[in-house]
Each structure stands twice: as C-alpha cells, then as structure tokens.
N, CA, C and O atoms as a GROMACS GRO file, in nm:
protein
  572
    1MET      N    1  -0.685  -1.735  -1.165
    1MET     CA    2  -0.822  -1.734  -1.115
    1MET      C    3  -0.885  -1.600  -1.144
    1MET      O    4  -0.973  -1.591  -1.230
    2ALA      N    5  -0.842  -1.495  -1.075
    2ALA     CA    6  -0.900  -1.362  -1.098
    2ALA      C    7  -0.799  -1.257  -1.060
    2ALA      O    8  -0.725  -1.271  -0.962
    3THR      N    9  -0.796  -1.153  -1.138
    3THR     CA   10  -0.715  -1.037  -1.105
    3THR      C   11  -0.808  -0.918  -1.099
    3THR      O   12  -0.877  -0.887  -1.196
    4ALA      N   13  -0.809  -0.851  -0.986
    4ALA     CA   14  -0.892  -0.733  -0.969
    4ALA      C   15  -0.801  -0.611  -0.973
    4ALA      O   16  -0.726  -0.585  -0.878
    5ASN      N   17  -0.806  -0.538  -1.082
    5ASN     CA   18  -0.727  -0.415  -1.087
    5ASN      C   19  -0.818  -0.296  -1.112
    5ASN      O   20  -0.770  -0.188  -1.148
    6ALA      N   21  -0.946  -0.314  -1.093
    6ALA     CA   22  -1.042  -0.206  -1.108
    6ALA      C   23  -1.084  -0.160  -0.968
    6ALA      O   24  -1.176  -0.216  -0.909
    7ALA      N   25  -1.017  -0.058  -0.917
    7ALA     CA   26  -1.059   0.000  -0.790
    7ALA      C   27  -1.188   0.077  -0.816
    7ALA      O   28  -1.204   0.139  -0.920
    8THR      N   29  -1.280   0.071  -0.721
    8THR     CA   30  -1.406   0.143  -0.738
    8THR      C   31  -1.386   0.292  -0.715
    8THR      O   32  -1.287   0.334  -0.655
    9ASN      N   33  -1.480   0.370  -0.764
    9ASN     CA   34  -1.475   0.516  -0.742
    9ASN      C   35  -1.470   0.547  -0.593
    9ASN      O   36  -1.399   0.638  -0.552
   10TYR      N   37  -1.546   0.473  -0.513
   10TYR     CA   38  -1.547   0.493  -0.368
   10TYR      C   39  -1.404   0.484  -0.312
   10TYR      O   40  -1.361   0.573  -0.238
   11LEU      N   41  -1.334   0.378  -0.346
   11LEU     CA   42  -1.199   0.358  -0.293
   11LEU      C   43  -1.103   0.464  -0.345
   11LEU      O   44  -1.025   0.520  -0.268
   12GLU      N   45  -1.107   0.492  -0.473
   12GLU     CA   46  -1.016   0.592  -0.531
   12GLU      C   47  -1.034   0.727  -0.463
   12GLU      O   48  -0.935   0.793  -0.429
   13ARG      N   49  -1.159   0.769  -0.443
   13ARG     CA   50  -1.185   0.899  -0.381
   13ARG      C   51  -1.133   0.904  -0.238
   13ARG      O   52  -1.072   1.002  -0.197
   14ARG      N   53  -1.158   0.797  -0.162
   14ARG     CA   54  -1.112   0.797  -0.023
   14ARG      C   55  -0.960   0.791  -0.011
   14ARG      O   56  -0.903   0.850   0.081
   15LEU      N   57  -0.894   0.721  -0.102
   15LEU     CA   58  -0.748   0.719  -0.099
   15LEU      C   59  -0.692   0.858  -0.124
   15LEU      O   60  -0.598   0.901  -0.057
   16LEU      N   61  -0.749   0.929  -0.221
   16LEU     CA   62  -0.701   1.065  -0.249
   16LEU      C   63  -0.730   1.160  -0.132
   16LEU      O   64  -0.645   1.243  -0.098
   17HIS      N   65  -0.847   1.148  -0.071
   17HIS     CA   66  -0.876   1.232   0.045
   17HIS      C   67  -0.788   1.195   0.164
   17HIS      O   68  -0.752   1.281   0.243
   18PHE      N   69  -0.755   1.069   0.178
   18PHE     CA   70  -0.666   1.025   0.284
   18PHE      C   71  -0.528   1.090   0.266
   18PHE      O   72  -0.469   1.139   0.362
   19ILE      N   73  -0.477   1.088   0.143
   19ILE     CA   74  -0.343   1.139   0.115
   19ILE      C   75  -0.339   1.292   0.111
   19ILE      O   76  -0.254   1.354   0.175
   20PHE      N   77  -0.432   1.353   0.038
   20PHE     CA   78  -0.421   1.495   0.008
   20PHE      C   79  -0.508   1.586   0.095
   20PHE      O   80  -0.482   1.706   0.103
   21LYS      N   81  -0.609   1.532   0.160
   21LYS     CA   82  -0.703   1.615   0.235
   21LYS      C   83  -0.708   1.578   0.383
   21LYS      O   84  -0.811   1.596   0.448
   22ASN      N   85  -0.598   1.526   0.435
   22ASN     CA   86  -0.592   1.491   0.578
   22ASN      C   87  -0.707   1.402   0.622
   22ASN      O   88  -0.764   1.419   0.730
   23ASN      N   89  -0.740   1.307   0.536
   23ASN     CA   90  -0.844   1.208   0.566
   23ASN      C   91  -0.979   1.274   0.593
   23ASN      O   92  -1.051   1.233   0.685
   24SER      N   93  -1.013   1.374   0.514
   24SER     CA   94  -1.136   1.451   0.537
   24SER      C   95  -1.265   1.368   0.522
   24SER      O   96  -1.370   1.411   0.568
   25LEU      N   97  -1.258   1.252   0.459
   25LEU     CA   98  -1.376   1.167   0.446
   25LEU      C   99  -1.379   1.057   0.553
   25LEU      O  100  -1.459   0.964   0.546
   26SER      N  101  -1.291   1.070   0.653
   26SER     CA  102  -1.284   0.974   0.763
   26SER      C  103  -1.270   0.830   0.714
   26SER      O  104  -1.341   0.741   0.759
   27PHE      N  105  -1.178   0.811   0.623
   27PHE     CA  106  -1.152   0.678   0.568
   27PHE      C  107  -1.062   0.602   0.664
   27PHE      O  108  -0.951   0.645   0.694
   28SER      N  109  -1.110   0.489   0.711
   28SER     CA  110  -1.028   0.407   0.800
   28SER      C  111  -0.989   0.279   0.728
   28SER      O  112  -1.063   0.231   0.642
   29SER      N  113  -0.876   0.225   0.763
   29SER     CA  114  -0.829   0.102   0.702
   29SER      C  115  -0.920  -0.014   0.739
   29SER      O  116  -0.950  -0.034   0.857
   30PRO      N  117  -0.966  -0.090   0.639
   30PRO     CA  118  -1.051  -0.206   0.671
   30PRO      C  119  -0.978  -0.312   0.753
   30PRO      O  120  -1.041  -0.386   0.828
   31GLY      N  121  -0.843  -0.319   0.739
   31GLY     CA  122  -0.764  -0.412   0.819
   31GLY      C  123  -0.815  -0.554   0.817
   31GLY      O  124  -0.809  -0.621   0.714
   32ASP      N  125  -0.867  -0.600   0.931
   32ASP     CA  126  -0.917  -0.737   0.941
   32ASP      C  127  -1.061  -0.751   0.893
   32ASP      O  128  -1.120  -0.859   0.904
   33SER      N  129  -1.118  -0.643   0.840
   33SER     CA  130  -1.255  -0.648   0.791
   33SER      C  131  -1.260  -0.643   0.639
   33SER      O  132  -1.331  -0.562   0.580
   34ILE      N  133  -1.183  -0.730   0.577
   34ILE     CA  134  -1.186  -0.745   0.431
   34ILE      C  135  -1.266  -0.871   0.400
   34ILE      O  136  -1.241  -0.977   0.457
   35TYR      N  137  -1.362  -0.858   0.310
   35TYR     CA  138  -1.447  -0.970   0.274
   35TYR      C  139  -1.437  -0.995   0.125
   35TYR      O  140  -1.437  -0.902   0.044
   36VAL      N  141  -1.429  -1.122   0.088
   36VAL     CA  142  -1.427  -1.162  -0.052
   36VAL      C  143  -1.567  -1.213  -0.085
   36VAL      O  144  -1.622  -1.297  -0.014
   37GLY      N  145  -1.622  -1.161  -0.194
   37GLY     CA  146  -1.756  -1.201  -0.235
   37GLY      C  147  -1.756  -1.249  -0.379
   37GLY      O  148  -1.659  -1.231  -0.452
   38LEU      N  149  -1.866  -1.310  -0.418
   38LEU     CA  150  -1.883  -1.364  -0.552
   38LEU      C  151  -1.999  -1.292  -0.620
   38LEU      O  152  -2.099  -1.259  -0.557
   39ALA      N  153  -1.984  -1.268  -0.750
   39ALA     CA  154  -2.089  -1.200  -0.826
   39ALA      C  155  -2.125  -1.281  -0.950
   39ALA      O  156  -2.042  -1.350  -1.009
   40THR      N  157  -2.251  -1.270  -0.988
   40THR     CA  158  -2.300  -1.336  -1.109
   40THR      C  159  -2.303  -1.240  -1.227
   40THR      O  160  -2.318  -1.282  -1.342
   41ALA      N  161  -2.289  -1.111  -1.199
   41ALA     CA  162  -2.285  -1.008  -1.304
   41ALA      C  163  -2.230  -0.880  -1.244
   41ALA      O  164  -2.240  -0.856  -1.124
   42VAL      N  165  -2.173  -0.796  -1.330
   42VAL     CA  166  -2.124  -0.665  -1.290
   42VAL      C  167  -2.182  -0.563  -1.387
   42VAL      O  168  -2.160  -0.572  -1.508
   43SER      N  169  -2.254  -0.467  -1.333
   43SER     CA  170  -2.311  -0.361  -1.416
   43SER      C  171  -2.206  -0.255  -1.446
   43SER      O  172  -2.192  -0.211  -1.560
   44ALA      N  173  -2.133  -0.215  -1.341
   44ALA     CA  174  -2.030  -0.113  -1.356
   44ALA      C  175  -1.925  -0.134  -1.247
   44ALA      O  176  -1.950  -0.105  -1.130
   45ALA      N  177  -1.809  -0.184  -1.285
   45ALA     CA  178  -1.704  -0.213  -1.188
   45ALA      C  179  -1.662  -0.087  -1.114
   45ALA      O  180  -1.635  -0.092  -0.993
   46GLU      N  181  -1.655   0.025  -1.184
   46GLU     CA  182  -1.605   0.148  -1.122
   46GLU      C  183  -1.696   0.198  -1.009
   46GLU      O  184  -1.649   0.267  -0.918
   47THR      N  185  -1.824   0.164  -1.014
   47THR     CA  186  -1.914   0.205  -0.906
   47THR      C  187  -1.940   0.092  -0.808
   47THR      O  188  -2.010   0.111  -0.708
   48GLY      N  189  -1.885  -0.025  -0.836
   48GLY     CA  190  -1.907  -0.139  -0.747
   48GLY      C  191  -2.047  -0.194  -0.759
   48GLY      O  192  -2.100  -0.251  -0.664
   49SER      N  193  -2.108  -0.178  -0.876
   49SER     CA  194  -2.244  -0.225  -0.898
   49SER      C  195  -2.239  -0.370  -0.949
   49SER      O  196  -2.212  -0.396  -1.066
   50VAL      N  197  -2.266  -0.463  -0.857
   50VAL     CA  198  -2.260  -0.605  -0.890
   50VAL      C  199  -2.390  -0.673  -0.852
   50VAL      O  200  -2.466  -0.623  -0.769
   51THR      N  201  -2.416  -0.788  -0.914
   51THR     CA  202  -2.523  -0.876  -0.872
   51THR      C  203  -2.456  -0.986  -0.792
   51THR      O  204  -2.388  -1.074  -0.847
   52GLU      N  205  -2.474  -0.981  -0.661
   52GLU     CA  206  -2.404  -1.074  -0.573
   52GLU      C  207  -2.466  -1.213  -0.582
   52GLU      O  208  -2.587  -1.228  -0.601
   53ALA      N  209  -2.381  -1.314  -0.568
   53ALA     CA  210  -2.428  -1.453  -0.567
   53ALA      C  211  -2.535  -1.469  -0.460
   53ALA      O  212  -2.535  -1.399  -0.358
   54ASN      N  213  -2.626  -1.561  -0.483
   54ASN     CA  214  -2.733  -1.584  -0.385
   54ASN      C  215  -2.764  -1.732  -0.368
   54ASN      O  216  -2.874  -1.768  -0.327
   55PHE      N  217  -2.666  -1.818  -0.399
   55PHE     CA  218  -2.693  -1.960  -0.379
   55PHE      C  219  -2.710  -1.988  -0.230
   55PHE      O  220  -2.652  -1.920  -0.146
   56THR      N  221  -2.789  -2.090  -0.199
   56THR     CA  222  -2.818  -2.125  -0.061
   56THR      C  223  -2.688  -2.148   0.016
   56THR      O  224  -2.600  -2.220  -0.032
   57ASN      N  225  -2.675  -2.088   0.132
   57ASN     CA  226  -2.558  -2.095   0.221
   57ASN      C  227  -2.447  -1.996   0.184
   57ASN      O  228  -2.346  -1.991   0.253
   58TYR      N  229  -2.463  -1.919   0.076
   58TYR     CA  230  -2.360  -1.823   0.035
   58TYR      C  231  -2.341  -1.717   0.142
   58TYR      O  232  -2.437  -1.670   0.203
   59ALA      N  233  -2.217  -1.679   0.165
   59ALA     CA  234  -2.181  -1.566   0.250
   59ALA      C  235  -2.044  -1.518   0.207
   59ALA      O  236  -1.958  -1.598   0.169
   60ARG      N  237  -2.023  -1.388   0.212
   60ARG     CA  238  -1.890  -1.334   0.187
   60ARG      C  239  -1.794  -1.394   0.290
   60ARG      O  240  -1.833  -1.423   0.403
   61GLN      N  241  -1.670  -1.413   0.249
   61GLN     CA  242  -1.570  -1.474   0.336
   61GLN      C  243  -1.471  -1.370   0.385
   61GLN      O  244  -1.411  -1.297   0.306
   62GLN      N  245  -1.454  -1.364   0.517
   62GLN     CA  246  -1.362  -1.268   0.576
   62GLN      C  247  -1.219  -1.318   0.563
   62GLN      O  248  -1.189  -1.434   0.588
   63VAL      N  249  -1.131  -1.227   0.523
   63VAL     CA  250  -0.989  -1.257   0.515
   63VAL      C  251  -0.916  -1.150   0.596
   63VAL      O  252  -0.918  -1.033   0.560
   64ALA      N  253  -0.853  -1.191   0.704
   64ALA     CA  254  -0.781  -1.098   0.791
   64ALA      C  255  -0.657  -1.045   0.720
   64ALA      O  256  -0.613  -1.100   0.619
   65ALA      N  257  -0.603  -0.938   0.772
   65ALA     CA  258  -0.483  -0.877   0.714
   65ALA      C  259  -0.370  -0.979   0.700
   65ALA      O  260  -0.292  -0.973   0.604
   66SER      N  261  -0.361  -1.072   0.794
   66SER     CA  262  -0.255  -1.173   0.789
   66SER      C  263  -0.277  -1.274   0.676
   66SER      O  264  -0.187  -1.352   0.645
   67GLY      N  265  -0.394  -1.272   0.613
   67GLY     CA  266  -0.426  -1.364   0.504
   67GLY      C  267  -0.388  -1.314   0.366
   67GLY      O  268  -0.422  -1.376   0.266
   68TRP      N  269  -0.318  -1.200   0.361
   68TRP     CA  270  -0.274  -1.142   0.234
   68TRP      C  271  -0.123  -1.128   0.231
   68TRP      O  272  -0.061  -1.100   0.333
   69THR      N  273  -0.066  -1.149   0.115
   69THR     CA  274   0.077  -1.124   0.092
   69THR      C  275   0.085  -1.005  -0.003
   69THR      O  276   0.016  -1.002  -0.105
   70THR      N  277   0.168  -0.909   0.029
   70THR     CA  278   0.185  -0.794  -0.061
   70THR      C  279   0.322  -0.802  -0.126
   70THR      O  280   0.421  -0.842  -0.065
   71ILE      N  281   0.324  -0.762  -0.253
   71ILE     CA  282   0.447  -0.767  -0.332
   71ILE      C  283   0.466  -0.631  -0.398
   71ILE      O  284   0.371  -0.572  -0.449
   72GLY      N  285   0.586  -0.583  -0.397
   72GLY     CA  286   0.617  -0.457  -0.463
   72GLY      C  287   0.700  -0.369  -0.371
   72GLY      O  288   0.686  -0.373  -0.249
   73ALA      N  289   0.784  -0.292  -0.431
   73ALA     CA  290   0.866  -0.196  -0.359
   73ALA      C  291   0.830  -0.057  -0.410
   73ALA      O  292   0.763  -0.043  -0.513
   74ASP      N  293   0.873   0.045  -0.338
   74ASP     CA  294   0.845   0.182  -0.380
   74ASP      C  295   0.894   0.210  -0.522
   74ASP      O  296   0.843   0.300  -0.588
   75SER      N  297   0.990   0.133  -0.567
   75SER     CA  298   1.050   0.158  -0.699
   75SER      C  299   0.981   0.081  -0.812
   75SER      O  300   1.021   0.095  -0.928
   76THR      N  301   0.879  -0.001  -0.781
   76THR     CA  302   0.814  -0.078  -0.887
   76THR      C  303   0.678  -0.018  -0.923
   76THR      O  304   0.610   0.040  -0.839
   77ASP      N  305   0.641  -0.033  -1.051
   77ASP     CA  306   0.515   0.023  -1.100
   77ASP      C  307   0.393  -0.051  -1.047
   77ASP      O  308   0.291   0.012  -1.019
   78THR      N  309   0.400  -0.180  -1.033
   78THR     CA  310   0.285  -0.259  -0.994
   78THR      C  311   0.297  -0.302  -0.848
   78THR      O  312   0.396  -0.361  -0.806
   79GLN      N  313   0.193  -0.271  -0.773
   79GLN     CA  314   0.183  -0.315  -0.634
   79GLN      C  315   0.076  -0.423  -0.630
   79GLN      O  316  -0.031  -0.407  -0.690
   80THR      N  317   0.102  -0.531  -0.559
   80THR     CA  318   0.014  -0.648  -0.565
   80THR      C  319  -0.016  -0.701  -0.426
   80THR      O  320   0.070  -0.705  -0.338
   81ALA      N  321  -0.142  -0.742  -0.407
   81ALA     CA  322  -0.182  -0.818  -0.289
   81ALA      C  323  -0.238  -0.951  -0.339
   81ALA      O  324  -0.315  -0.954  -0.435
   82ILE      N  325  -0.198  -1.060  -0.274
   82ILE     CA  326  -0.237  -1.195  -0.315
   82ILE      C  327  -0.286  -1.270  -0.191
   82ILE      O  328  -0.229  -1.257  -0.083
   83ASN      N  329  -0.392  -1.350  -0.208
   83ASN     CA  330  -0.441  -1.429  -0.094
   83ASN      C  331  -0.336  -1.534  -0.056
   83ASN      O  332  -0.288  -1.609  -0.140
   84ALA      N  333  -0.302  -1.537   0.072
   84ALA     CA  334  -0.199  -1.628   0.122
   84ALA      C  335  -0.253  -1.767   0.150
   84ALA      O  336  -0.177  -1.864   0.154
   85ASN      N  337  -0.384  -1.777   0.170
   85ASN     CA  338  -0.447  -1.905   0.204
   85ASN      C  339  -0.567  -1.928   0.114
   85ASN      O  340  -0.614  -1.836   0.047
   86ASN      N  341  -0.617  -2.051   0.111
   86ASN     CA  342  -0.740  -2.079   0.038
   86ASN      C  343  -0.854  -1.996   0.096
   86ASN      O  344  -0.861  -1.973   0.217
   87ILE      N  345  -0.944  -1.951   0.009
   87ILE     CA  346  -1.067  -1.885   0.050
   87ILE      C  347  -1.179  -1.976   0.002
   87ILE      O  348  -1.198  -1.994  -0.118
   88GLU      N  349  -1.252  -2.032   0.098
   88GLU     CA  350  -1.353  -2.133   0.063
   88GLU      C  351  -1.492  -2.086   0.106
   88GLU      O  352  -1.512  -2.042   0.219
   89PHE      N  353  -1.586  -2.096   0.012
   89PHE     CA  354  -1.725  -2.060   0.038
   89PHE      C  355  -1.803  -2.185   0.075
   89PHE      O  356  -1.767  -2.295   0.030
   90PRO      N  357  -1.909  -2.172   0.155
   90PRO     CA  358  -1.988  -2.289   0.195
   90PRO      C  359  -2.049  -2.360   0.073
   90PRO      O  360  -2.074  -2.298  -0.030
   91ALA      N  361  -2.072  -2.488   0.088
   91ALA     CA  362  -2.135  -2.566  -0.019
   91ALA      C  363  -2.274  -2.511  -0.048
   91ALA      O  364  -2.349  -2.476   0.043
   92SER      N  365  -2.306  -2.504  -0.175
   92SER     CA  366  -2.438  -2.458  -0.216
   92SER      C  367  -2.543  -2.557  -0.167
   92SER      O  368  -2.529  -2.678  -0.180
   93GLY      N  369  -2.648  -2.502  -0.110
   93GLY     CA  370  -2.754  -2.586  -0.058
   93GLY      C  371  -2.870  -2.607  -0.154
   93GLY      O  372  -2.973  -2.661  -0.115
   94GLY      N  373  -2.854  -2.565  -0.279
   94GLY     CA  374  -2.963  -2.590  -0.372
   94GLY      C  375  -2.976  -2.490  -0.484
   94GLY      O  376  -2.998  -2.530  -0.599
   95THR      N  377  -2.965  -2.362  -0.456
   95THR     CA  378  -2.983  -2.261  -0.559
   95THR      C  379  -2.861  -2.259  -0.650
   95THR      O  380  -2.748  -2.257  -0.601
   96ASN      N  381  -2.881  -2.259  -0.780
   96ASN     CA  382  -2.771  -2.256  -0.875
   96ASN      C  383  -2.734  -2.112  -0.909
   96ASN      O  384  -2.822  -2.026  -0.918
   97ASN      N  385  -2.607  -2.086  -0.929
   97ASN     CA  386  -2.556  -1.957  -0.975
   97ASN      C  387  -2.442  -1.983  -1.071
   97ASN      O  388  -2.376  -2.087  -1.063
   98THR      N  389  -2.417  -1.889  -1.161
   98THR     CA  390  -2.296  -1.891  -1.241
   98THR      C  391  -2.212  -1.771  -1.199
   98THR      O  392  -2.252  -1.656  -1.218
   99ILE      N  393  -2.098  -1.799  -1.141
   99ILE     CA  394  -2.011  -1.695  -1.086
   99ILE      C  395  -1.922  -1.642  -1.199
   99ILE      O  396  -1.857  -1.718  -1.270
  100THR      N  397  -1.922  -1.510  -1.215
  100THR     CA  398  -1.844  -1.445  -1.320
  100THR      C  399  -1.735  -1.354  -1.265
  100THR      O  400  -1.636  -1.328  -1.333
  101HIS      N  401  -1.754  -1.306  -1.141
  101HIS     CA  402  -1.660  -1.209  -1.083
  101HIS      C  403  -1.637  -1.237  -0.935
  101HIS      O  404  -1.717  -1.301  -0.868
  102VAL      N  405  -1.525  -1.187  -0.888
  102VAL     CA  406  -1.492  -1.185  -0.746
  102VAL      C  407  -1.479  -1.039  -0.708
  102VAL      O  408  -1.432  -0.957  -0.788
  103PHE      N  409  -1.520  -1.005  -0.586
  103PHE     CA  410  -1.503  -0.866  -0.542
  103PHE      C  411  -1.451  -0.863  -0.399
  103PHE      O  412  -1.462  -0.960  -0.324
  104ILE      N  413  -1.394  -0.749  -0.364
  104ILE     CA  414  -1.343  -0.725  -0.229
  104ILE      C  415  -1.431  -0.616  -0.168
  104ILE      O  416  -1.451  -0.511  -0.230
  105ALA      N  417  -1.482  -0.640  -0.048
  105ALA     CA  418  -1.569  -0.544   0.020
  105ALA      C  419  -1.520  -0.520   0.163
  105ALA      O  420  -1.436  -0.593   0.214
  106ASP      N  421  -1.574  -0.414   0.225
  106ASP     CA  422  -1.532  -0.381   0.361
  106ASP      C  423  -1.635  -0.420   0.467
  106ASP      O  424  -1.629  -0.373   0.580
  107ALA      N  425  -1.730  -0.505   0.429
  107ALA     CA  426  -1.832  -0.551   0.525
  107ALA      C  427  -1.884  -0.688   0.482
  107ALA      O  428  -1.873  -0.726   0.366
  108SER      N  429  -1.941  -0.760   0.577
  108SER     CA  430  -1.993  -0.895   0.549
  108SER      C  431  -2.120  -0.891   0.465
  108SER      O  432  -2.155  -0.990   0.401
  109SER      N  433  -2.190  -0.779   0.466
  109SER     CA  434  -2.304  -0.758   0.378
  109SER      C  435  -2.315  -0.607   0.355
  109SER      O  436  -2.269  -0.528   0.438
  110SER      N  437  -2.374  -0.570   0.247
  110SER     CA  438  -2.380  -0.427   0.210
  110SER      C  439  -2.240  -0.369   0.213
  110SER      O  440  -2.151  -0.423   0.147
  111GLY      N  441  -2.217  -0.261   0.287
  111GLY     CA  442  -2.085  -0.200   0.293
  111GLY      C  443  -2.044  -0.144   0.159
  111GLY      O  444  -2.128  -0.113   0.074
  112ASN      N  445  -1.913  -0.131   0.139
  112ASN     CA  446  -1.857  -0.074   0.017
  112ASN      C  447  -1.774  -0.177  -0.056
  112ASN      O  448  -1.695  -0.250   0.005
  113ILE      N  449  -1.793  -0.184  -0.186
  113ILE     CA  450  -1.710  -0.271  -0.268
  113ILE      C  451  -1.587  -0.192  -0.308
  113ILE      O  452  -1.596  -0.080  -0.358
  114LEU      N  453  -1.470  -0.252  -0.285
  114LEU     CA  454  -1.343  -0.184  -0.307
  114LEU      C  455  -1.280  -0.220  -0.441
  114LEU      O  456  -1.230  -0.132  -0.512
  115PHE      N  457  -1.283  -0.347  -0.476
  115PHE     CA  458  -1.224  -0.396  -0.600
  115PHE      C  459  -1.318  -0.498  -0.663
  115PHE      O  460  -1.391  -0.568  -0.593
  116VAL      N  461  -1.316  -0.506  -0.797
  116VAL     CA  462  -1.395  -0.604  -0.872
  116VAL      C  463  -1.306  -0.662  -0.981
  116VAL      O  464  -1.233  -0.588  -1.047
  117GLY      N  465  -1.311  -0.793  -1.000
  117GLY     CA  466  -1.234  -0.856  -1.106
  117GLY      C  467  -1.307  -0.976  -1.164
  117GLY      O  468  -1.374  -1.051  -1.092
  118ALA      N  469  -1.294  -0.994  -1.294
  118ALA     CA  470  -1.357  -1.106  -1.363
  118ALA      C  471  -1.276  -1.234  -1.343
  118ALA      O  472  -1.154  -1.231  -1.336
  119LEU      N  473  -1.347  -1.346  -1.333
  119LEU     CA  474  -1.281  -1.476  -1.330
  119LEU      C  475  -1.221  -1.504  -1.468
  119LEU      O  476  -1.268  -1.450  -1.568
  120ASP      N  477  -1.120  -1.586  -1.472
  120ASP     CA  478  -1.063  -1.628  -1.600
  120ASP      C  479  -1.168  -1.703  -1.682
  120ASP      O  480  -1.171  -1.693  -1.804
  121ALA      N  481  -1.255  -1.778  -1.613
  121ALA     CA  482  -1.366  -1.848  -1.677
  121ALA      C  483  -1.481  -1.854  -1.578
  121ALA      O  484  -1.458  -1.875  -1.458
  122SER      N  485  -1.603  -1.835  -1.625
  122SER     CA  486  -1.720  -1.843  -1.538
  122SER      C  487  -1.730  -1.983  -1.477
  122SER      O  488  -1.683  -2.080  -1.536
  123LYS      N  489  -1.791  -1.991  -1.359
  123LYS     CA  490  -1.803  -2.119  -1.290
  123LYS      C  491  -1.946  -2.138  -1.244
  123LYS      O  492  -1.997  -2.060  -1.163
  124ALA      N  493  -2.012  -2.243  -1.295
  124ALA     CA  494  -2.148  -2.276  -1.253
  124ALA      C  495  -2.142  -2.344  -1.117
  124ALA      O  496  -2.064  -2.437  -1.096
  125ILE      N  497  -2.226  -2.298  -1.025
  125ILE     CA  498  -2.234  -2.355  -0.891
  125ILE      C  499  -2.368  -2.428  -0.881
  125ILE      O  500  -2.474  -2.366  -0.893
  126ALA      N  501  -2.364  -2.557  -0.858
  126ALA     CA  502  -2.485  -2.638  -0.841
  126ALA      C  503  -2.493  -2.686  -0.696
  126ALA      O  504  -2.399  -2.666  -0.620
  127SER      N  505  -2.601  -2.748  -0.660
  127SER     CA  506  -2.619  -2.797  -0.524
  127SER      C  507  -2.503  -2.887  -0.483
  127SER      O  508  -2.466  -2.979  -0.555
  128GLY      N  509  -2.446  -2.858  -0.367
  128GLY     CA  510  -2.335  -2.936  -0.314
  128GLY      C  511  -2.198  -2.886  -0.354
  128GLY      O  512  -2.097  -2.927  -0.297
  129ASP      N  513  -2.192  -2.796  -0.453
  129ASP     CA  514  -2.062  -2.743  -0.499
  129ASP      C  515  -2.003  -2.647  -0.397
  129ASP      O  516  -2.075  -2.571  -0.331
  130ILE      N  517  -1.871  -2.651  -0.386
  130ILE     CA  518  -1.796  -2.558  -0.301
  130ILE      C  519  -1.709  -2.474  -0.392
  130ILE      O  520  -1.631  -2.529  -0.471
  131PHE      N  521  -1.720  -2.342  -0.382
  131PHE     CA  522  -1.636  -2.252  -0.460
  131PHE      C  523  -1.513  -2.220  -0.374
  131PHE      O  524  -1.526  -2.172  -0.262
  132ARG      N  525  -1.394  -2.248  -0.429
  132ARG     CA  526  -1.270  -2.227  -0.356
  132ARG      C  527  -1.175  -2.145  -0.442
  132ARG      O  528  -1.158  -2.171  -0.561
  133ILE      N  529  -1.113  -2.046  -0.380
  133ILE     CA  530  -1.005  -1.971  -0.444
  133ILE      C  531  -0.878  -2.020  -0.377
  133ILE      O  532  -0.854  -1.992  -0.260
  134ASN      N  533  -0.797  -2.092  -0.451
  134ASN     CA  534  -0.674  -2.146  -0.394
  134ASN      C  535  -0.576  -2.035  -0.359
  134ASN      O  536  -0.578  -1.927  -0.418
  135ALA      N  537  -0.491  -2.063  -0.262
  135ALA     CA  538  -0.390  -1.966  -0.220
  135ALA      C  539  -0.310  -1.919  -0.342
  135ALA      O  540  -0.266  -2.000  -0.424
  136GLY      N  541  -0.291  -1.790  -0.352
  136GLY     CA  542  -0.214  -1.732  -0.462
  136GLY      C  543  -0.292  -1.709  -0.589
  136GLY      O  544  -0.236  -1.662  -0.688
  137ASN      N  545  -0.422  -1.741  -0.590
  137ASN     CA  546  -0.501  -1.727  -0.713
  137ASN      C  547  -0.588  -1.603  -0.719
  137ASN      O  548  -0.651  -1.579  -0.822
  138LEU      N  549  -0.594  -1.525  -0.613
  138LEU     CA  550  -0.668  -1.398  -0.616
  138LEU      C  551  -0.566  -1.286  -0.605
  138LEU      O  552  -0.499  -1.271  -0.503
  139THR      N  553  -0.556  -1.209  -0.709
  139THR     CA  554  -0.455  -1.103  -0.716
  139THR      C  555  -0.522  -0.968  -0.731
  139THR      O  556  -0.609  -0.949  -0.816
  140ILE      N  557  -0.482  -0.872  -0.646
  140ILE     CA  558  -0.527  -0.735  -0.658
  140ILE      C  559  -0.406  -0.653  -0.696
  140ILE      O  560  -0.306  -0.651  -0.625
  141GLU      N  561  -0.416  -0.583  -0.810
  141GLU     CA  562  -0.302  -0.505  -0.860
  141GLU      C  563  -0.336  -0.358  -0.868
  141GLU      O  564  -0.447  -0.320  -0.907
  142LEU      N  565  -0.242  -0.276  -0.829
  142LEU     CA  566  -0.248  -0.132  -0.851
  142LEU      C  567  -0.131  -0.096  -0.940
  142LEU      O  568  -0.016  -0.129  -0.910
  143LYS      N  569  -0.162  -0.028  -1.050
  143LYS     CA  570  -0.056   0.009  -1.144
  143LYS      C  571  -0.049   0.158  -1.161
  143LYS      O  572   0.034   0.208  -1.236
   0.00000   0.00000   0.00000
C-alpha cells in the first residue's frame, strides 16, 4: 500500500533535540494522538508540504499507540511500525479526489506532519467510495 520512510524536517529536528539537547524543543510523544491522513499531492515531503484530501466527509483517522506493531531490534538497521488494524476513512459524500500519498500527523487538523509516503498506485475517490488501508499495509521505516 504505502511505505513512509521520509521523516519530515520537523520530526528529525525534534528527535535530535530530544536525544542530544535534553528535549530543549519540548518535544512530547504523540502517543495516542497519531493521525493518518490522505494527500492528493506533495510539494516537499521533507517539509511536510502536502495538499490534503478534501472529499466530502474526509477526516484524518486517529490511530492509538495500541494500533501499531513495531518490528526491529537494537541490532537491526531497519526499524518499522505497521498498522495493526484496518484504517478506514468515511465514504466520500460527493467531492472527487485522487489520493497519491498517505501521511502521519500529530493532530486531527493542522498540527505537524511527521511522515509522508507515496501510495503504490494512485486511487481515485468518487462519491460513495471508502478509502481503507488494510491491516499491515501502512509501513513506516527508519533506516
């Protein structure tokens, strides 16, 4: 479905300040406030500059910490988080969009985009369509 391995500049900077500067930027763990969103275009993944979907009834979907499975040990190069359950967006109420990317954010609207990843194939959303990310199909990798 999608693999997001492009951490945004915002996230990279806060992780480094968390580790090396005693959390001087007051970075707190999003924990249960992780939201999955859909984008129709990405201007710059590293800055989190996306054109968010706007089909009727669209809303970012909250995924609690318990909704992710993490894979990797301290001895492995790739650390991975995968959605443990389906992530389903409301049926489109009329406005059409073509979804090209999935992103991870720390708020239900606005907020900060943490990761951005392209879909394997774009998906046109028409009236009545439901966009679903099946369990295990959204992968976030750090290498």
